[in-house]
SELOLUM-74814 format. One record per residue (C-alpha): residue number from 1; z, y, x; residue in one letter. Coordinates in nm, 2 decimals. Example, Ala and Ser with C-alpha at 12.3 -4.5 7.8 and 13.67 -1.06 7.14 Angstrom:
residues 2
PT   nr       w       v       u  rest
PT    1    0.78   -0.45    1.23     a
PT    2    0.71   -0.11    1.37     s
END
This chain:
residues 521
PT   nr       w       v       u  rest
PT    1   -2.55   -5.75   -5.86     m
PT    2   -2.43   -5.62   -5.52     n
PT    3   -2.53   -5.28   -5.49     l
PT    4   -2.57   -5.28   -5.11     v
PT    5   -2.76   -5.61   -5.09     r
PT    6   -3.03   -5.52   -5.39     a
PT    7   -3.05   -5.18   -5.23     l
PT    8   -3.13   -5.36   -4.89     g
PT    9   -3.39   -5.59   -5.07     s
PT   10   -3.60   -5.30   -5.19     i
PT   11   -3.50   -5.07   -4.89     g
PT   12   -3.66   -5.31   -4.65     g
PT   13   -4.01   -5.31   -4.85     l
PT   14   -3.98   -4.94   -4.87     t
PT   15   -3.90   -4.94   -4.51     l
PT   16   -4.21   -5.12   -4.45     a
PT   17   -4.43   -4.89   -4.66     s
PT   18   -4.28   -4.57   -4.52     r
PT   19   -4.34   -4.70   -4.16     v
PT   20   -4.69   -4.75   -4.26     l
PT   21   -4.70   -4.42   -4.43     g
PT   22   -4.61   -4.26   -4.12     l
PT   23   -4.89   -4.45   -3.91     v
PT   24   -5.13   -4.33   -4.18     r
PT   25   -5.00   -3.98   -4.16     d
PT   26   -5.05   -4.01   -3.77     s
PT   27   -5.39   -4.12   -3.80     l
PT   28   -5.47   -3.86   -4.08     f
PT   29   -5.33   -3.57   -3.84     a
PT   30   -5.52   -3.71   -3.55     r
PT   31   -5.87   -3.74   -3.74     y
PT   32   -5.80   -3.45   -3.98     v
PT   33   -5.56   -3.24   -3.84     g
PT   34   -5.41   -2.93   -4.04     a
PT   35   -5.73   -2.76   -4.16     s
PT   36   -5.94   -2.69   -4.46     f
PT   37   -6.04   -3.05   -4.52     a
PT   38   -5.69   -3.18   -4.48     s
PT   39   -5.57   -2.90   -4.73     d
PT   40   -5.84   -2.99   -4.97     a
PT   41   -5.74   -3.39   -4.95     f
PT   42   -5.38   -3.34   -4.98     l
PT   43   -5.43   -3.12   -5.31     i
PT   44   -5.67   -3.41   -5.45     a
PT   45   -5.40   -3.64   -5.36     f
PT   46   -5.11   -3.45   -5.52     r
PT   47   -5.18   -3.52   -5.88     l
PT   48   -5.17   -3.91   -5.81     p
PT   49   -4.86   -3.87   -5.63     n
PT   50   -4.71   -3.69   -5.94     l
PT   51   -4.81   -3.97   -6.16     f
PT   52   -4.65   -4.25   -5.95     r
PT   53   -4.33   -4.01   -5.92     a
PT   54   -4.35   -3.95   -6.29     l
PT   55   -4.42   -4.28   -6.43     f
PT   56   -4.33   -4.56   -6.17     a
PT   57   -4.00   -4.36   -6.05     e
PT   58   -3.95   -4.18   -6.39     g
PT   59   -4.08   -4.26   -6.72     a
PT   60   -4.10   -4.62   -6.71     f
PT   61   -3.79   -4.68   -6.56     s
PT   62   -3.59   -4.45   -6.79     a
PT   63   -3.74   -4.53   -7.10     a
PT   64   -3.95   -4.86   -7.08     f
PT   65   -3.69   -5.06   -6.87     v
PT   66   -3.35   -5.03   -7.07     p
PT   67   -3.55   -5.11   -7.38     m
PT   68   -3.69   -5.44   -7.25     f
PT   69   -3.39   -5.54   -7.07     s
PT   70   -3.19   -5.46   -7.40     k
PT   71   -3.41   -5.69   -7.58     k
PT   72   -3.37   -5.98   -7.30     v
PT   73   -3.01   -5.94   -7.32     g
PT   74   -3.02   -5.97   -7.71     e
PT   75   -3.22   -6.29   -7.70     a
PT   76   -2.96   -6.44   -7.43     d
PT   77   -3.24   -6.44   -7.16     g
PT   78   -3.55   -6.53   -7.41     d
PT   79   -3.84   -6.30   -7.28     t
PT   80   -4.09   -6.38   -7.59     r
PT   81   -3.92   -6.07   -7.75     s
PT   82   -3.92   -5.82   -7.49     a
PT   83   -4.29   -5.91   -7.39     l
PT   84   -4.43   -5.86   -7.75     s
PT   85   -4.27   -5.52   -7.72     f
PT   86   -4.45   -5.49   -7.38     a
PT   87   -4.77   -5.60   -7.53     e
PT   88   -4.75   -5.33   -7.81     e
PT   89   -4.68   -5.07   -7.54     a
PT   90   -4.97   -5.17   -7.29     l
PT   91   -5.22   -5.17   -7.62     s
PT   92   -5.08   -4.80   -7.72     v
PT   93   -5.07   -4.66   -7.37     l
PT   94   -5.40   -4.80   -7.24     l
PT   95   -5.63   -4.59   -7.46     p
PT   96   -5.41   -4.27   -7.39     i
PT   97   -5.44   -4.34   -7.03     l
PT   98   -5.83   -4.37   -7.06     l
PT   99   -5.86   -4.05   -7.29     l
PT  100   -5.64   -3.87   -7.03     l
PT  101   -5.83   -3.98   -6.73     t
PT  102   -6.17   -3.89   -6.87     a
PT  103   -6.03   -3.54   -6.97     i
PT  104   -5.93   -3.50   -6.61     m
PT  105   -6.28   -3.59   -6.48     e
PT  106   -6.42   -3.36   -6.71     i
PT  107   -6.12   -3.06   -6.65     a
PT  108   -6.12   -3.13   -6.28     a
PT  109   -6.22   -2.75   -6.17     y
PT  110   -5.93   -2.60   -6.36     p
PT  111   -5.70   -2.86   -6.26     v
PT  112   -5.76   -2.82   -5.88     v
PT  113   -5.73   -2.41   -5.93     w
PT  114   -5.41   -2.47   -6.09     a
PT  115   -5.29   -2.69   -5.80     l
PT  116   -5.41   -2.50   -5.52     s
PT  117   -5.41   -2.14   -5.68     g
PT  118   -5.78   -2.13   -5.62     g
PT  119   -5.68   -2.17   -5.23     f
PT  120   -5.71   -1.86   -4.98     n
PT  121   -6.02   -1.74   -4.87     d
PT  122   -6.22   -2.03   -4.92     v
PT  123   -6.59   -2.03   -5.02     t
PT  124   -6.74   -2.18   -5.35     p
PT  125   -6.90   -2.47   -5.15     d
PT  126   -6.54   -2.55   -5.01     q
PT  127   -6.36   -2.52   -5.35     f
PT  128   -6.65   -2.75   -5.49     a
PT  129   -6.56   -2.99   -5.23     f
PT  130   -6.20   -3.01   -5.32     a
PT  131   -6.30   -3.05   -5.69     v
PT  132   -6.52   -3.37   -5.56     e
PT  133   -6.20   -3.53   -5.40     l
PT  134   -6.01   -3.45   -5.71     s
PT  135   -6.25   -3.65   -5.92     r
PT  136   -6.25   -3.92   -5.69     i
PT  137   -5.90   -3.97   -5.70     t
PT  138   -5.82   -3.93   -6.06     f
PT  139   -5.90   -4.28   -6.19     p
PT  140   -5.56   -4.37   -5.96     y
PT  141   -5.39   -4.22   -6.23     l
PT  142   -5.47   -4.48   -6.47     l
PT  143   -5.46   -4.74   -6.23     l
PT  144   -5.10   -4.64   -6.11     i
PT  145   -4.97   -4.61   -6.47     s
PT  146   -5.05   -4.97   -6.53     l
PT  147   -4.92   -5.06   -6.21     v
PT  148   -4.57   -4.87   -6.36     s
PT  149   -4.58   -5.07   -6.65     l
PT  150   -4.60   -5.44   -6.52     l
PT  151   -4.37   -5.32   -6.22     g
PT  152   -4.14   -5.23   -6.49     g
PT  153   -4.12   -5.56   -6.66     i
PT  154   -4.07   -5.71   -6.31     l
PT  155   -3.80   -5.49   -6.25     n
PT  156   -3.61   -5.58   -6.58     s
PT  157   -3.64   -5.94   -6.49     l
PT  158   -3.47   -5.83   -6.16     h
PT  159   -3.79   -5.94   -5.94     k
PT  160   -3.75   -5.57   -5.76     f
PT  161   -3.93   -5.65   -5.44     w
PT  162   -4.28   -5.71   -5.61     v
PT  163   -4.31   -5.37   -5.73     n
PT  164   -4.12   -5.23   -5.41     a
PT  165   -4.40   -5.39   -5.22     a
PT  166   -4.68   -5.22   -5.41     a
PT  167   -4.71   -4.89   -5.23     p
PT  168   -4.78   -5.11   -4.90     i
PT  169   -5.11   -5.19   -5.03     l
PT  170   -5.18   -4.81   -5.07     l
PT  171   -5.10   -4.73   -4.69     n
PT  172   -5.28   -5.03   -4.58     l
PT  173   -5.60   -4.92   -4.75     t
PT  174   -5.59   -4.55   -4.65     l
PT  175   -5.49   -4.67   -4.27     i
PT  176   -5.82   -4.90   -4.28     v
PT  177   -6.03   -4.62   -4.41     a
PT  178   -5.90   -4.39   -4.12     l
PT  179   -5.95   -4.65   -3.85     l
PT  180   -6.29   -4.77   -3.97     f
PT  181   -6.45   -4.49   -4.16     f
PT  182   -6.35   -4.15   -3.99     h
PT  183   -6.60   -3.93   -3.88     n
PT  184   -6.61   -3.63   -3.64     e
PT  185   -6.69   -3.42   -3.96     d
PT  186   -6.35   -3.39   -4.10     t
PT  187   -6.49   -3.35   -4.44     l
PT  188   -6.64   -3.69   -4.46     l
PT  189   -6.32   -3.82   -4.35     t
PT  190   -6.13   -3.68   -4.61     a
PT  191   -6.38   -3.77   -4.84     r
PT  192   -6.36   -4.15   -4.77     n
PT  193   -5.98   -4.11   -4.79     q
PT  194   -6.00   -3.99   -5.16     a
PT  195   -6.22   -4.30   -5.20     i
PT  196   -5.95   -4.53   -5.04     a
PT  197   -5.70   -4.39   -5.29     v
PT  198   -5.87   -4.52   -5.59     t
PT  199   -5.95   -4.87   -5.42     v
PT  200   -5.57   -4.88   -5.34     s
PT  201   -5.48   -4.82   -5.71     g
PT  202   -5.70   -5.14   -5.79     a
PT  203   -5.57   -5.36   -5.55     l
PT  204   -5.20   -5.26   -5.65     q
PT  205   -5.27   -5.34   -6.02     l
PT  206   -5.45   -5.66   -5.89     l
PT  207   -5.10   -5.73   -5.71     w
PT  208   -4.89   -5.68   -6.01     l
PT  209   -5.10   -5.88   -6.25     i
PT  210   -5.11   -6.18   -6.01     l
PT  211   -4.71   -6.14   -5.94     a
PT  212   -4.67   -6.09   -6.34     c
PT  213   -4.85   -6.44   -6.39     r
PT  214   -4.66   -6.61   -6.11     a
PT  215   -4.35   -6.51   -6.33     n
PT  216   -4.46   -6.65   -6.66     g
PT  217   -4.59   -6.28   -6.77     v
PT  218   -4.91   -6.28   -6.94     k
PT  219   -4.98   -5.97   -7.16     l
PT  220   -5.26   -5.97   -7.41     r
PT  221   -5.43   -5.64   -7.50     i
PT  222   -5.38   -5.58   -7.93     r
PT  223   -5.51   -5.32   -8.14     m
PT  224   -5.32   -5.05   -8.10     p
PT  225   -5.02   -5.04   -8.32     r
PT  226   -4.74   -4.76   -8.35     l
PT  227   -4.45   -5.00   -8.38     s
PT  228   -4.07   -4.85   -8.44     p
PT  229   -4.01   -5.00   -8.07     d
PT  230   -4.34   -4.84   -7.95     v
PT  231   -4.24   -4.50   -8.13     k
PT  232   -3.91   -4.50   -7.98     k
PT  233   -4.06   -4.56   -7.65     l
PT  234   -4.31   -4.30   -7.67     l
PT  235   -4.03   -4.06   -7.77     a
PT  236   -3.83   -4.12   -7.45     l
PT  237   -4.12   -4.12   -7.22     i
PT  238   -4.21   -3.75   -7.22     g
PT  239   -3.89   -3.63   -7.17     p
PT  240   -3.79   -3.90   -6.89     a
PT  241   -4.08   -3.79   -6.73     a
PT  242   -4.07   -3.45   -6.73     a
PT  243   -3.68   -3.51   -6.61     g
PT  244   -3.77   -3.74   -6.33     a
PT  245   -4.07   -3.54   -6.22     g
PT  246   -3.87   -3.21   -6.15     a
PT  247   -3.87   -3.25   -5.76     t
PT  248   -4.27   -3.34   -5.77     q
PT  249   -4.33   -3.01   -6.01     i
PT  250   -4.15   -2.81   -5.80     n
PT  251   -4.35   -2.97   -5.48     l
PT  252   -4.66   -2.88   -5.68     i
PT  253   -4.56   -2.52   -5.76     i
PT  254   -4.48   -2.50   -5.36     s
PT  255   -4.82   -2.64   -5.26     t
PT  256   -5.00   -2.39   -5.52     a
PT  257   -4.84   -2.10   -5.38     l
PT  258   -4.89   -2.21   -5.03     a
PT  259   -5.29   -2.26   -5.08     a
PT  260   -5.32   -1.92   -5.26     s
PT  261   -5.09   -1.71   -5.04     m
PT  262   -5.02   -1.85   -4.67     l
PT  263   -5.27   -1.92   -4.40     a
PT  264   -5.50   -2.22   -4.36     e
PT  265   -5.30   -2.53   -4.27     g
PT  266   -5.00   -2.40   -4.47     s
PT  267   -5.05   -2.68   -4.71     v
PT  268   -5.05   -2.92   -4.45     s
PT  269   -4.73   -2.82   -4.26     y
PT  270   -4.56   -2.88   -4.59     i
PT  271   -4.73   -3.18   -4.68     y
PT  272   -4.62   -3.36   -4.33     y
PT  273   -4.28   -3.22   -4.38     a
PT  274   -4.26   -3.35   -4.71     d
PT  275   -4.37   -3.71   -4.59     r
PT  276   -4.08   -3.73   -4.34     l
PT  277   -3.84   -3.59   -4.58     n
PT  278   -3.95   -3.87   -4.82     q
PT  279   -3.89   -4.13   -4.58     l
PT  280   -3.51   -4.13   -4.66     p
PT  281   -3.58   -4.03   -5.01     l
PT  282   -3.80   -4.35   -5.05     g
PT  283   -3.55   -4.58   -4.88     l
PT  284   -3.23   -4.47   -5.06     i
PT  285   -3.32   -4.27   -5.35     g
PT  286   -3.58   -4.49   -5.53     i
PT  287   -3.39   -4.81   -5.44     g
PT  288   -3.07   -4.67   -5.57     l
PT  289   -3.22   -4.55   -5.90     g
PT  290   -3.41   -4.87   -5.92     t
PT  291   -3.06   -5.07   -5.91     v
PT  292   -2.84   -4.83   -6.07     l
PT  293   -3.02   -4.81   -6.42     l
PT  294   -3.04   -5.17   -6.54     p
PT  295   -2.69   -5.25   -6.39     t
PT  296   -2.52   -4.93   -6.58     i
PT  297   -2.71   -5.02   -6.88     a
PT  298   -2.59   -5.36   -6.90     r
PT  299   -2.23   -5.26   -6.83     q
PT  300   -2.22   -4.99   -7.12     l
PT  301   -2.44   -5.27   -7.32     g
PT  302   -2.14   -5.48   -7.28     a
PT  303   -1.86   -5.22   -7.35     g
PT  304   -1.78   -5.20   -6.97     k
PT  305   -1.75   -4.83   -6.95     d
PT  306   -1.50   -4.84   -6.66     a
PT  307   -1.72   -5.05   -6.45     e
PT  308   -2.01   -4.86   -6.53     a
PT  309   -1.84   -4.54   -6.39     m
PT  310   -1.74   -4.73   -6.12     h
PT  311   -2.08   -4.85   -6.02     t
PT  312   -2.19   -4.49   -6.06     q
PT  313   -1.92   -4.37   -5.83     n
PT  314   -2.01   -4.62   -5.53     r
PT  315   -2.38   -4.52   -5.56     g
PT  316   -2.27   -4.14   -5.49     a
PT  317   -2.07   -4.26   -5.21     e
PT  318   -2.36   -4.48   -5.07     l
PT  319   -2.60   -4.20   -5.11     a
PT  320   -2.37   -3.95   -4.93     l
PT  321   -2.30   -4.24   -4.66     f
PT  322   -2.69   -4.25   -4.58     l
PT  323   -2.83   -3.90   -4.65     t
PT  324   -2.61   -3.67   -4.50     l
PT  325   -2.64   -3.82   -4.14     p
PT  326   -3.03   -3.81   -4.23     a
PT  327   -3.01   -3.47   -4.34     t
PT  328   -2.82   -3.33   -4.01     a
PT  329   -3.12   -3.54   -3.80     a
PT  330   -3.40   -3.39   -3.97     l
PT  331   -3.29   -3.04   -3.94     v
PT  332   -3.18   -3.07   -3.57     i
PT  333   -3.42   -3.30   -3.45     c
PT  334   -3.73   -3.22   -3.66     g
PT  335   -3.93   -3.05   -3.37     g
PT  336   -3.89   -3.40   -3.14     p
PT  337   -3.97   -3.62   -3.42     i
PT  338   -4.28   -3.42   -3.58     v
PT  339   -4.42   -3.42   -3.22     a
PT  340   -4.39   -3.81   -3.14     a
PT  341   -4.53   -3.89   -3.48     l
PT  342   -4.82   -3.63   -3.51     f
PT  343   -4.91   -3.40   -3.22     q
PT  344   -5.21   -3.55   -3.07     h
PT  345   -5.58   -3.50   -3.15     g
PT  346   -5.64   -3.22   -3.40     a
PT  347   -5.26   -3.19   -3.45     f
PT  348   -5.16   -2.92   -3.19     t
PT  349   -4.84   -2.79   -3.07     a
PT  350   -4.83   -2.48   -3.27     d
PT  351   -4.89   -2.73   -3.60     n
PT  352   -4.57   -2.92   -3.45     t
PT  353   -4.37   -2.61   -3.46     v
PT  354   -4.45   -2.47   -3.82     k
PT  355   -4.43   -2.86   -3.94     t
PT  356   -4.07   -2.89   -3.79     a
PT  357   -3.99   -2.54   -3.94     q
PT  358   -4.08   -2.66   -4.31     a
PT  359   -3.93   -3.03   -4.26     l
PT  360   -3.59   -2.81   -4.18     a
PT  361   -3.61   -2.64   -4.50     a
PT  362   -3.68   -2.94   -4.70     f
PT  363   -3.40   -3.13   -4.56     s
PT  364   -3.15   -2.89   -4.68     v
PT  365   -3.19   -3.06   -5.04     g
PT  366   -3.24   -3.42   -4.91     l
PT  367   -2.87   -3.51   -5.05     p
PT  368   -2.94   -3.35   -5.38     a
PT  369   -3.28   -3.54   -5.42     y
PT  370   -3.07   -3.84   -5.39     i
PT  371   -2.80   -3.77   -5.60     l
PT  372   -3.06   -3.71   -5.92     v
PT  373   -3.15   -4.05   -5.89     k
PT  374   -2.79   -4.16   -5.86     v
PT  375   -2.67   -3.92   -6.17     l
PT  376   -2.97   -3.95   -6.40     t
PT  377   -2.91   -4.32   -6.48     p
PT  378   -2.57   -4.21   -6.68     g
PT  379   -2.80   -4.04   -6.92     f
PT  380   -3.09   -4.29   -6.96     y
PT  381   -2.86   -4.56   -6.97     a
PT  382   -2.73   -4.40   -7.28     r
PT  383   -3.08   -4.32   -7.41     a
PT  384   -3.06   -3.97   -7.36     d
PT  385   -3.40   -3.84   -7.18     t
PT  386   -3.37   -3.49   -7.32     r
PT  387   -3.05   -3.36   -7.11     s
PT  388   -3.22   -3.42   -6.78     p
PT  389   -3.55   -3.23   -6.90     v
PT  390   -3.34   -2.94   -6.98     r
PT  391   -3.17   -2.93   -6.64     y
PT  392   -3.51   -3.01   -6.48     a
PT  393   -3.67   -2.71   -6.65     t
PT  394   -3.40   -2.48   -6.52     i
PT  395   -3.44   -2.60   -6.15     s
PT  396   -3.81   -2.56   -6.21     i
PT  397   -3.77   -2.20   -6.33     a
PT  398   -3.54   -2.13   -6.01     v
PT  399   -3.80   -2.30   -5.78     n
PT  400   -4.07   -2.03   -5.88     l
PT  401   -3.85   -1.77   -5.88     a
PT  402   -3.76   -1.86   -5.53     l
PT  403   -4.09   -1.94   -5.43     n
PT  404   -4.21   -1.61   -5.49     l
PT  405   -3.91   -1.44   -5.35     a
PT  406   -3.93   -1.64   -5.02     l
PT  407   -4.28   -1.71   -4.95     i
PT  408   -4.39   -1.39   -4.80     v
PT  409   -4.09   -1.31   -4.58     p
PT  410   -4.06   -1.73   -4.45     l
PT  411   -4.40   -1.81   -4.51     q
PT  412   -4.45   -2.17   -4.49     h
PT  413   -4.05   -2.25   -4.50     m
PT  414   -4.03   -2.03   -4.81     g
PT  415   -4.18   -2.32   -5.08     p
PT  416   -3.97   -2.60   -4.92     p
PT  417   -3.65   -2.39   -4.91     l
PT  418   -3.69   -2.32   -5.28     a
PT  419   -3.75   -2.67   -5.37     t
PT  420   -3.42   -2.78   -5.18     a
PT  421   -3.19   -2.49   -5.38     v
PT  422   -3.38   -2.59   -5.69     a
PT  423   -3.27   -2.94   -5.66     s
PT  424   -2.93   -2.85   -5.57     w
PT  425   -2.92   -2.66   -5.91     v
PT  426   -3.05   -2.99   -6.10     n
PT  427   -2.75   -3.18   -5.93     v
PT  428   -2.50   -2.92   -6.02     a
PT  429   -2.60   -2.93   -6.41     l
PT  430   -2.64   -3.29   -6.43     l
PT  431   -2.29   -3.38   -6.28     y
PT  432   -2.12   -3.08   -6.50     r
PT  433   -2.31   -3.25   -6.78     a
PT  434   -2.15   -3.60   -6.73     l
PT  435   -1.81   -3.46   -6.66     v
PT  436   -1.81   -3.26   -6.98     q
PT  437   -1.90   -3.58   -7.15     r
PT  438   -1.64   -3.82   -6.99     g
PT  439   -1.91   -4.01   -6.85     h
PT  440   -1.83   -3.92   -6.50     f
PT  441   -1.52   -3.89   -6.31     v
PT  442   -1.49   -3.90   -5.93     s
PT  443   -1.25   -4.12   -5.84     d
PT  444   -0.99   -4.10   -5.56     t
PT  445   -1.21   -4.33   -5.30     q
PT  446   -1.51   -4.07   -5.35     l
PT  447   -1.32   -3.76   -5.32     k
PT  448   -1.14   -3.89   -5.00     r
PT  449   -1.46   -3.96   -4.84     r
PT  450   -1.69   -3.68   -4.92     v
PT  451   -1.54   -3.44   -4.69     w
PT  452   -1.48   -3.68   -4.42     r
PT  453   -1.89   -3.80   -4.45     l
PT  454   -1.98   -3.43   -4.40     v
PT  455   -1.75   -3.38   -4.11     g
PT  456   -1.90   -3.70   -3.94     a
PT  457   -2.24   -3.57   -4.02     s
PT  458   -2.17   -3.24   -3.84     v
PT  459   -2.02   -3.40   -3.53     a
PT  460   -2.36   -3.62   -3.51     m
PT  461   -2.55   -3.32   -3.56     g
PT  462   -2.37   -3.13   -3.28     v
PT  463   -2.43   -3.40   -3.05     v
PT  464   -2.79   -3.44   -3.12     m
PT  465   -2.86   -3.07   -3.06     f
PT  466   -2.75   -3.10   -2.68     f
PT  467   -2.95   -3.40   -2.68     l
PT  468   -3.27   -3.25   -2.82     n
PT  469   -3.41   -3.10   -2.49     d
PT  470   -3.38   -3.45   -2.32     l
PT  471   -3.61   -3.61   -2.55     f
PT  472   -3.88   -3.35   -2.59     t
PT  473   -4.08   -3.40   -2.29     p
PT  474   -4.12   -3.79   -2.41     y
PT  475   -4.27   -3.69   -2.73     t
PT  476   -4.62   -3.61   -2.62     t
PT  477   -4.67   -3.89   -2.38     g
PT  478   -4.86   -4.24   -2.46     t
PT  479   -4.78   -4.44   -2.79     w
PT  480   -4.53   -4.64   -2.58     t
PT  481   -4.32   -4.34   -2.44     i
PT  482   -4.32   -4.18   -2.77     r
PT  483   -4.19   -4.51   -2.97     t
PT  484   -3.94   -4.59   -2.71     a
PT  485   -3.81   -4.21   -2.69     a
PT  486   -3.78   -4.22   -3.10     m
PT  487   -3.60   -4.55   -3.06     l
PT  488   -3.35   -4.41   -2.83     v
PT  489   -3.31   -4.11   -3.03     l
PT  490   -3.25   -4.28   -3.34     v
PT  491   -3.01   -4.53   -3.18     g
PT  492   -2.80   -4.26   -3.04     a
PT  493   -2.77   -4.06   -3.36     g
PT  494   -2.68   -4.40   -3.55     c
PT  495   -2.42   -4.47   -3.29     l
PT  496   -2.25   -4.13   -3.30     v
PT  497   -2.24   -4.12   -3.65     y
PT  498   -2.09   -4.46   -3.67     a
PT  499   -1.82   -4.37   -3.40     v
PT  500   -1.77   -4.04   -3.61     a
PT  501   -1.72   -4.22   -3.95     c
PT  502   -1.47   -4.45   -3.81     f
PT  503   -1.29   -4.13   -3.63     g
PT  504   -1.27   -3.95   -3.94     t
PT  505   -1.14   -4.25   -4.14     g
PT  506   -1.49   -4.18   -4.36     a
PT  507   -1.55   -4.56   -4.31     v
PT  508   -1.31   -4.84   -4.26     r
PT  509   -1.41   -5.17   -4.15     i
PT  510   -1.21   -5.34   -4.45     g
PT  511   -1.39   -5.09   -4.69     d
PT  512   -1.73   -5.22   -4.56     l
PT  513   -1.63   -5.56   -4.62     k
PT  514   -1.53   -5.51   -4.97     a
PT  515   -1.85   -5.29   -5.07     l
PT  516   -2.09   -5.58   -4.94     f
PT  517   -1.88   -5.82   -5.15     r
PT  518   -1.82   -5.64   -5.46     r
PT  519   -2.07   -5.73   -5.74     r
PT  520   -2.10   -5.56   -6.08     a
PT  521   -2.08   -5.75   -6.41     a
END
């Protein structure tokens, strides 16, 4: 599989989803702003987002996909044994998910308190409203977990695009709710958004069911049975979810501390900043993780360890090539970007400044968030889901300590910066373990290019710093002017980065041609 082309296929759909997500967030900023109503909804939406990260991008990718793919490979492409395993997994997981959802509905009050720290200076009625929104969104946990199982099957069959397209339905549903069901009372708008979240889960599940049937996948519900394969899956899922969810868990800690210790609106500043930070993460990190895991697992299964290491080196190289300039852009140009996307309606200029500050802090860790997606397949492909958990636990502890240390002096910038530093700690631990085991060695090409890519990104950042003032006046005009300003800003950044890459020798035309032609076994 060609790494770049596969990433492009997934990335294109993810780009569509993320662009719609920005439209959604822009409308949300207009109709709800940065207030208690937005904070309450974002707390209620945090747990569904966590489950998507843990299951769709974590546990099922790390545990289910390698097992399912191995069965397909052992049967020389025959999927009957693999689908039987999927039915066994579904029959055990469905009752567990139903029970978990029921428990979450009953325990909504303490769950919301844990996620928000009780909020800061809210009335009992306001807190009850936040609990109500969470109860409305909790069924999404069940729905998105089933979506993740079906998506894992299609990913194992190399039908990556179907699962990558599912989040588009989430954003479309929330956009429709904002356009047609917004209200002058921001609390009512927030409640309608919570309802839309669960509706989108049902639509995504229907999409995956139809896609599975179109690809000959029809799962039956059996009586639950803990077969050896299911026991192995369950043993792998827990550690895999914890390891893959380190960044999301860090965000939950940051959000809870911001809600309990900072001024009203701080949760929203952090949310909007994270949404922008998630754009390159979604385009690059999720795509790389989705493609690298089955590719490396297949290479290792065939005894081609050298090819697996080569694939991982190229994954790291591609990650840095794309994320280092994104980091520079979000740190340097955060103000104009936030203003162009969100500063209208209930979202003020002061909201823009504070959101841009949080975005700069988040973006320091952007390469680390992506590199975690590149390094963890080196463990998961070898059926080691426990080591990433140990390192994730350490990073979570670092995040908590830094949150407590930074939240008072840096206010809304403290939690994002703590999350970024904790992610770098996680990367360092993952990298060291792979190197010590002989499972990853940075090759000459990667070593040569890393510092040249850093130099090219710094050069781009310097140029964009001096261009910032030229674009700022155009970021609060009409939608046409804002869009044109952002297109020119992004285009200028890409052009400067391309020139800098060729100038430093970080990228050569021959290398690009070879990268597009290269195919993993």
